[in-house]
Backbone bond lengths (Angstrom), bond angles and torsions (degrees), N, CA, C in turn:
res aa  C-N    CA-C-N  psi(-1)  N-CA   C-N-CA  omega(-1)  CA-C   N-CA-C  phi
1 M - - - 1.421 - - 1.494 112.52 -
2 S 1.247 119.08 140.93 1.433 123.30 -176.43 1.579 112.32 -79.44
3 D 1.307 116.17 148.90 1.460 118.47 175.27 1.530 110.46 -98.83
4 K 1.374 115.74 19.96 1.414 121.69 175.57 1.517 109.43 -74.17
5 D 1.372 114.67 152.23 1.497 118.57 -176.94 1.600 102.23 -103.57
6 Y 1.376 113.06 96.57 1.451 114.53 -178.03 1.472 113.73 -72.13
7 Y 1.328 115.84 -23.67 1.464 117.07 177.17 1.486 110.09 -67.60
8 K 1.348 114.66 -44.29 1.535 120.06 178.63 1.579 107.92 -62.76
9 T 1.326 117.09 -43.18 1.460 121.23 -179.88 1.505 109.55 -50.71
10 L 1.307 117.50 -44.86 1.469 117.69 -177.50 1.548 115.39 -95.48
11 G 1.483 111.23 -2.29 1.444 114.98 177.20 1.498 117.21 68.96
12 I 1.380 113.46 34.21 1.428 121.80 -177.50 1.526 111.02 -119.97
13 S 1.321 117.25 164.57 1.487 118.50 176.60 1.505 109.64 -86.05
14 E 1.357 118.65 165.83 1.404 124.12 178.17 1.550 111.01 -66.90
15 N 1.265 118.36 -15.33 1.439 123.73 -177.62 1.585 112.74 -99.49
16 A 1.330 117.31 7.06 1.426 122.38 179.71 1.465 112.31 -55.37
17 T 1.289 119.94 141.67 1.429 126.14 175.12 1.510 112.08 -76.21
18 D 1.296 118.01 165.26 1.461 120.22 174.18 1.495 113.24 -59.56
19 E 1.349 114.40 -39.18 1.478 120.20 177.42 1.514 112.03 -64.43
20 E 1.294 115.86 -41.85 1.506 121.33 177.46 1.517 111.07 -59.42
21 I 1.434 113.95 -47.35 1.364 118.12 179.78 1.449 116.71 -59.74
22 K 1.423 115.11 -40.29 1.422 122.37 -179.32 1.563 110.14 -66.25
23 K 1.383 114.58 -43.17 1.436 119.34 -176.44 1.592 111.56 -66.72
24 V 1.234 113.94 -43.36 1.498 117.11 178.58 1.527 111.33 -65.78
25 Y 1.345 116.69 -44.81 1.467 117.34 179.80 1.530 108.65 -61.38
26 R 1.278 120.88 -49.11 1.479 121.11 -177.16 1.632 109.55 -56.86
27 K 1.285 116.14 -41.99 1.378 118.23 179.00 1.573 113.94 -63.06
28 L 1.324 112.06 -44.99 1.457 117.49 -179.15 1.510 112.19 -71.18
29 A 1.332 115.39 -37.31 1.442 118.66 178.56 1.501 113.59 -61.65
30 M 1.356 113.44 -40.28 1.521 118.15 174.19 1.458 112.03 -61.96
31 Q 1.341 115.84 -42.88 1.468 121.40 -175.87 1.542 111.24 -67.41
32 Y 1.319 115.38 -41.15 1.523 117.65 -178.55 1.511 116.51 -101.47
33 H 1.318 117.62 9.48 1.483 116.32 179.73 1.524 109.51 -61.87
34 P 1.407 117.46 133.26 1.401 123.25 179.34 1.470 116.87 -45.80
35 D 1.361 116.29 -44.79 1.391 120.39 177.21 1.478 120.90 -60.07
36 K 1.356 115.98 -19.18 1.436 121.41 -179.38 1.633 107.92 -100.54
37 N 1.262 115.32 -0.08 1.461 121.77 -178.26 1.528 114.03 -131.02
38 Q 1.306 112.76 54.01 1.508 118.38 -176.75 1.519 112.12 -57.10
39 D 1.288 118.09 -37.28 1.457 121.11 179.53 1.532 117.02 -72.00
40 R 1.311 115.79 -19.18 1.424 122.70 177.03 1.469 110.86 -133.80
41 R 1.348 114.83 49.19 1.493 123.18 -171.13 1.481 111.53 -61.19
42 K 1.283 121.53 -44.93 1.529 127.23 -173.94 1.491 104.18 -64.21
43 E 1.348 118.07 -53.24 1.461 120.83 -179.22 1.552 114.55 -58.65
44 A 1.348 114.30 -40.44 1.470 123.60 178.22 1.544 108.24 -63.53
45 E 1.328 117.77 -44.53 1.403 120.12 -176.40 1.550 109.43 -62.87
46 E 1.278 117.63 -43.46 1.464 122.71 -177.87 1.564 110.66 -66.59
47 R 1.267 114.28 -43.13 1.499 119.74 172.45 1.512 114.45 -63.04
48 F 1.274 118.13 -44.98 1.412 122.04 176.74 1.544 114.26 -62.99
49 K 1.333 116.94 -37.21 1.438 121.74 175.74 1.502 111.66 -65.39
50 A 1.304 115.90 -41.11 1.493 122.91 177.50 1.473 110.54 -59.88
51 L 1.361 114.30 -46.05 1.497 122.59 -177.40 1.546 108.29 -64.99
52 S 1.310 115.84 -45.57 1.432 119.66 -179.26 1.506 117.04 -61.86
53 E 1.333 111.54 -36.81 1.507 119.52 179.09 1.466 108.87 -71.19
54 A 1.417 117.49 -40.01 1.431 119.44 179.64 1.537 110.38 -63.09
55 Y 1.338 112.45 -44.56 1.515 118.92 -179.67 1.560 111.33 -65.03
56 Y 1.260 119.37 -39.63 1.442 122.18 175.50 1.519 111.48 -56.90
57 V 1.331 120.41 -46.03 1.397 120.88 176.08 1.521 116.65 -68.92
58 L 1.303 114.72 -49.54 1.490 120.92 -172.28 1.488 111.52 -75.19
59 S 1.310 120.93 -18.98 1.488 121.28 -169.38 1.608 106.59 -90.85
60 D 1.288 117.55 -6.21 1.438 122.16 -177.65 1.598 107.13 -112.70
61 K 1.294 119.72 121.37 1.450 123.27 -172.38 1.557 108.17 -59.23
62 N 1.344 120.06 -46.32 1.454 118.45 179.22 1.453 112.84 -65.49
63 R 1.373 120.28 -45.74 1.463 118.07 177.72 1.533 116.67 -62.06
64 R 1.351 109.88 -34.22 1.477 114.63 177.94 1.495 111.48 -68.48
65 A 1.325 119.93 -42.96 1.384 123.99 179.40 1.525 114.42 -59.73
66 E 1.367 110.74 -44.94 1.540 119.83 173.08 1.539 109.42 -57.81
67 Y 1.310 115.64 -51.16 1.501 121.08 -178.29 1.544 110.66 -57.59
68 D 1.402 116.84 -45.52 1.452 120.50 -179.00 1.518 112.36 -64.84
69 A 1.358 114.43 -40.77 1.471 116.76 175.46 1.450 115.27 -65.88
70 Y 1.353 120.27 -36.94 1.411 124.46 172.07 1.471 112.97 -62.11
71 R 1.363 117.67 -42.06 1.501 118.49 -179.61 1.548 110.14 -65.85
72 K 1.318 117.93 -37.67 1.468 117.11 -179.90 1.506 110.79 -67.06
73 G 1.341 116.78 -41.77 1.461 122.47 178.33 1.551 110.80 -63.90
74 Y 1.322 117.29 -43.35 1.417 124.76 -179.85 1.607 111.38 -61.02
75 G 1.273 110.75 -45.24 1.481 118.03 -177.56 1.514 110.67 -62.68
76 Q 1.408 115.20 -40.17 1.412 120.28 -176.53 1.570 107.96 -69.29
77 R 1.285 119.42 -42.59 1.413 123.55 179.70 1.546 113.21 -64.94
78 A 1.290 114.50 -42.44 1.375 120.33 -174.77 1.553 114.01 -63.89
79 G 1.346 113.16 -30.34 1.412 117.59 -178.21 1.499 113.53 -94.52
80 G 1.294 120.66 -0.83 1.405 124.62 -171.10 1.541 117.19 -92.30
81 Y 1.328 117.06 10.17 1.446 118.45 -177.26 1.554 110.94 -97.13
């Protein structure tokens, strides 16, 4: 499981609804789509991939629950040394 912060990637709270996630993703995907950013294509591709990965995880209830559980466990382990 990734240690990326998908909520931060999309700029949403951990309590965001499915509809909010979808709305924010669509807005950001349009903004950072490589075809719309020819002058900064490489940067746009990387940002678009990060947004898509975040949406893939957070838009599915099972993947999101697994991700949230991992984050909670990872945070506890990381601070326990």
